[in-house]
C-alpha positions in Angstrom: 0.6 -5.3 24.6 1.7 -6.6 20.8 0.3 -10.3 20.2 1.2 -12.7 17.4 -0.8 -15.6 18.5 -0.6 -16.4 22.0 2.4 -15.0 22.3 3.1 -11.7 24.0 5.7 -9.4 22.9 5.6 -6.3 24.9 4.6 -2.8 24.2 6.8 -2.2 21.2 9.2 -5.0 20.0 12.4 -5.0 18.6 12.7 -8.3 16.1 15.9 -9.4 14.8 15.5 -10.1 10.7 16.2 -13.0 9.0 19.3 -12.6 7.2 20.6 -15.6 5.1 24.2 -16.5 6.2 24.1 -14.1 9.4 20.7 -14.9 11.7 22.1 -18.3 12.7 22.1 -19.3 16.4 25.3 -18.2 17.4 24.5 -14.6 16.1 20.7 -15.1 17.3 22.3 -15.6 21.1 23.8 -12.5 21.1 21.1 -10.3 20.2 18.8 -11.9 22.5 20.9 -11.4 25.0 21.4 -7.5 24.4 17.7 -7.0 23.8 15.6 -8.2 21.0 12.4 -9.2 22.0 11.7 -12.0 18.9 14.2 -13.5 16.4 13.9 -14.8 13.4 15.8 -17.9 11.9 17.7 -17.5 8.4 15.0 -18.1 5.2 15.0 -22.2 5.2 14.4 -23.3 1.1 11.4 -25.4 1.3 12.6 -27.2 -1.6 15.5 -28.4 0.7 13.3 -29.2 3.5 11.3 -31.8 1.9 14.6 -33.2 0.3 16.0 -33.4 3.9 19.3 -31.6 2.8 21.4 -31.1 5.6 21.9 -27.3 5.4 18.4 -26.8 5.1 17.5 -29.0 7.9 20.4 -27.6 9.9 18.2 -24.0 9.9 15.3 -25.6 11.9 17.5 -25.9 15.3 16.2 -23.8 17.9 16.9 -23.1 21.4 14.9 -22.6 24.7 16.8 -19.5 25.5 15.8 -17.8 21.7 12.2 -18.1 22.5 10.2 -16.1 21.3 11.1 -17.4 17.5 9.9 -17.4 14.3 11.3 -20.2 11.5 11.3 -18.4 8.1 10.7 -20.3 5.0 11.1 -19.2 1.2 9.8 -21.6 -1.8 7.3 -21.3 -4.6 5.4 -24.3 -5.3 2.6 -25.2 -3.3 2.8 -28.7 -2.4 6.5 -28.2 -1.2 5.6 -25.2 1.0 2.6 -27.0 2.5 5.0 -29.8 3.5 7.6 -27.9 4.8 4.9 -25.9 7.0 4.3 -29.1 8.6 7.8 -29.9 9.3 8.4 -26.3 10.7 5.8 -27.0 12.9 7.7 -30.0 14.6 10.5 -28.0 15.5 7.7 -26.1 17.6 8.8 -22.4 17.2 6.1 -19.4 18.6 5.9 -18.6 14.7 5.9 -19.9 11.0 7.1 -17.0 8.7 7.2 -16.5 4.9 9.8 -14.6 2.9 8.4 -12.9 0.3 10.7 -10.0 0.4 14.1 -11.7 -0.6 15.3 -9.8 -3.7 18.3 -12.0 -4.8 18.2 -13.1 -8.4 18.8 -16.6 -7.9 15.9 -16.6 -5.1 13.6 -14.4 -7.5 14.1 -15.8 -11.1 12.2 -18.9 -9.3 9.3 -16.8 -8.5 10.2 -17.2 -4.4 10.8 -14.8 -2.1 10.1 -11.2 -3.6 9.7 -12.8 -7.3 5.9 -13.5 -5.6 5.3 -9.8 -5.8 4.8 -10.2 -9.6 1.9 -12.4 -9.2 -0.2 -11.3 -6.2 -3.1 -13.8 -6.4 -0.4 -16.6 -6.3 1.1 -15.1 -3.3 -2.0 -14.8 -1.4 -2.7 -18.5 -2.5 0.4 -19.9 -1.6 -0.1 -18.1 1.7 -3.4 -19.4 2.4 -2.0 -22.7 1.6 0.2 -22.8 4.3 -1.8 -21.3 6.8 -4.1 -24.2 6.2 -1.3 -26.9 6.7 -0.2 -25.3 10.3 -1.2 -24.8 13.4 1.4 -22.1 14.1 0.6 -18.6 14.0 1.9 -17.4 10.2 3.3 -14.1 9.4 5.1 -12.7 6.3 7.9 -10.3 5.4 7.7 -8.5 2.3 8.4 -5.6 0.6 6.5 -2.5 -0.7 6.1 -4.3 -4.4 8.3 -5.8 -7.2 8.6 -1.6 -8.8 7.5 1.8 -8.3 4.8 1.1 -10.8 3.6 -1.9 -8.1 3.6 -0.9 -4.5 0.1 -2.4 -3.3 1.2 -3.2 -0.3 -1.6 -1.8 1.6 -4.2 -4.1 -0.4 -1.5 -7.0 0.0 -1.3 -6.8 3.8 -5.5 -6.8 3.8 -5.7 -9.9 1.4 -2.9 -11.6 3.9 -5.0 -10.7 6.5 -8.2 -12.1 5.2 -6.3 -15.8 4.5 -5.3 -15.9 8.1 -1.6 -14.5 8.7 -1.1 -13.2 12.3 1.3 -10.3 11.5 3.2 -8.7 8.5 6.9 -7.0 8.6 7.2 -4.6 6.0 10.5 -3.8 4.2 10.3 -0.3 3.0 11.8 -0.7 -0.6 10.8 -2.3 -3.5 12.5 -5.4 -5.1 13.9 -3.2 -7.6 15.5 -0.8 -5.3 17.7 -3.9 -3.7 19.0 -1.9 -0.7 19.5 0.9 -2.6 18.2 4.4 -1.8 16.4 5.6 1.8 13.8 3.3 2.9 10.0 4.6 2.3 7.8 3.8 5.3 5.2 6.6 4.5 3.5 3.3 2.5 4.1 1.0 5.8 2.5 3.8 8.1 -0.4 3.5 5.6 -0.9 0.4 5.4 -0.7 0.0 9.6 -3.1 2.5 9.5 -5.9 1.0 6.8 -9.1 0.6 9.4 -9.5 -2.7 7.8 -6.2 -4.3 9.2 -6.2 -5.8 12.6 -3.0 -7.2 12.8 0.6 -6.1 14.2 2.4 -4.3 11.3 6.3 -4.2 11.8 8.5 -1.5 9.9 12.1 -2.5 8.4 14.5 -0.7 6.8 17.6 2.0 7.8 16.9 1.6 11.8 20.4 2.3 12.8 20.2 4.4 15.5 18.1 4.6 19.0 17.5 8.6 17.7 15.7 7.0 14.3 14.1 4.1 15.9 12.1 6.6 17.9 11.6 9.3 15.1 10.3 6.3 13.1 8.4 5.1 16.1 6.1 8.2 16.5 6.0 9.3 13.0 4.8 6.1 11.2 3.1 4.3 14.2 4.2 1.0 13.5 3.7 -1.8 16.1 7.4 -2.6 16.3 10.5 -2.6 14.2 12.4 -5.3 12.7 16.2 -4.5 12.7 18.5 -6.1 10.5 21.8 -4.7 9.0 22.5 -2.6 11.9 22.8 -5.3 14.0 25.5 -7.2 12.3 28.6 -6.8 14.5 26.6 -4.8 16.7 23.9 -6.7 18.9 23.9 -3.9 21.6 21.8 -2.0 19.2 18.4 -3.7 20.9 19.3 -2.4 24.5 20.7 1.0 22.9 17.2 1.7 21.2 15.3 0.8 24.6 17.4 3.0 27.3 16.8 5.6 24.6 12.9 5.1 24.6 12.9 4.8 28.1 15.2 7.7 28.8 16.2 10.3 26.2 19.7 9.5 26.6 22.3 7.0 25.2 24.0 3.8 26.8 27.5 4.1 26.7 28.7 2.2 23.6 30.3 -1.3 24.2 34.0 -1.3 25.4 37.1 -2.9 23.4 36.8 -5.5 26.1 33.2 -5.9 25.2 33.4 -5.8 21.4 36.6 -8.4 22.0 34.4 -10.7 24.4 31.1 -10.5 22.0 33.4 -11.5 18.9 35.2 -14.5 20.7 31.7 -15.7 22.2 30.7 -15.6 18.8 33.4 -17.8 17.1 32.9 -20.4 19.9 29.1 -20.6 19.3 30.0 -20.6 15.6 32.4 -23.7 16.1 30.2 -25.9 18.4 27.2 -25.1 16.2 28.7 -25.7 12.5 32.2 -27.4 13.3 35.8 -26.4 12.9 36.2 -25.7 9.5 32.9 -23.9 8.5 32.6 -22.4 12.0 36.2 -20.4 11.4 35.1 -19.7 8.0 31.4 -18.4 8.4 32.9 -16.2 11.0 35.2 -14.1 9.1 32.1 -12.1 7.6 31.9 -10.5 11.2 34.8 -9.3 12.3 35.0 -6.1 10.3 32.0 -5.0 12.1 32.6 -6.4 15.4 35.5 -3.8 15.2 34.2 -1.0 13.0 35.8 2.1 13.4 39.0 1.3 14.9 42.1 3.3 14.0 44.4 1.2 12.2 42.6 -2.4 12.8 42.9 -3.4 9.1 46.1 -5.4 9.8 44.4 -7.3 12.6 41.4 -7.8 10.6 43.7 -9.2 7.8 45.2 -11.7 9.8 41.8 -12.6 11.3 40.2 -13.3 7.7 43.4 -15.4 7.0 43.7 -17.2 10.4 42.3 -20.9 10.7 43.2 -21.9 14.4 40.7 -20.9 17.1 43.7 -20.5 19.4 45.1 -18.2 17.5 41.7 -16.1 16.3 41.2 -15.8 20.4 44.7 -14.6 20.7 44.6 -11.6 18.0 41.3 -10.6 19.1 43.5 -10.8 22.9 46.1 -8.6 21.1 42.9 -6.3 20.0 41.6 -5.7 23.5 45.5 -4.9 24.4 46.0 -2.7 21.6 42.8 -0.3 21.8 42.2 -0.6 25.7 42.1 3.0 25.8 40.5 3.7 23.0 37.3 5.7 22.9 34.6 6.2 20.5 33.9 9.6 19.3 
């Protein structure tokens, strides 16, 4: 049984990765329903939290049906990280997660996210400060290293464990790689197999099918898998992986009607949580993924990303359901 603190996650949990502008409550609700064992929020700026910035504070919204859930923060200032840990604790998630993996330039240039991989002693110091500032179990998500010459993840994981983290999720790329090339899980496995490490190690990167999930589970021996991009527009992947683990067989892919219903629910939840303008605007990035692979769908997609009225958006999706009702994925 895999545990983080007092929270039991099952024998081999599947975790939804924290993704900026993706892992919000509307999206998380769909992933939870379709089999995600643990969810994470989008990363939250510690500077934004301590300034009480609306966008940052809103990301603290979590709901009982999402549990267990981790709230993820990022930052580089020691005091801001400590203050944010206390703010997050008031939201009562199961876990507080620190982002030491985001490769985006505007984050890295402030020595936050993956930027901290250039200064491991500071990474350890920041982590200890957060651990000491909260009663919540603290976890970390990070990468193999800054570049090919600094892949110190085995040592880093041990040092972070020594200052009190309860689990670590590792993306199998360096910051320099961004999301290019193939994720290297060999160092994730080496971290897991370190006899001095006793916390759960979750692997992340390139898991996009049940077959690959099973292969990596068996080959690398991790405690669970964190799934990010493959879940965007396809929350069904969690249950598909679980079914394949149990039976060796594939679940039938979601029908057109199921895709449409999921997209409509996602839109409805977005409107409820973000309001009309943002709810419509920020939903646009998802339509391509919900309807990926449908022949000739570009015309509908163009209408979906240029329409502003929810009623019209739902009507367009109903048209898709009718137009592709007999379509079978091959």
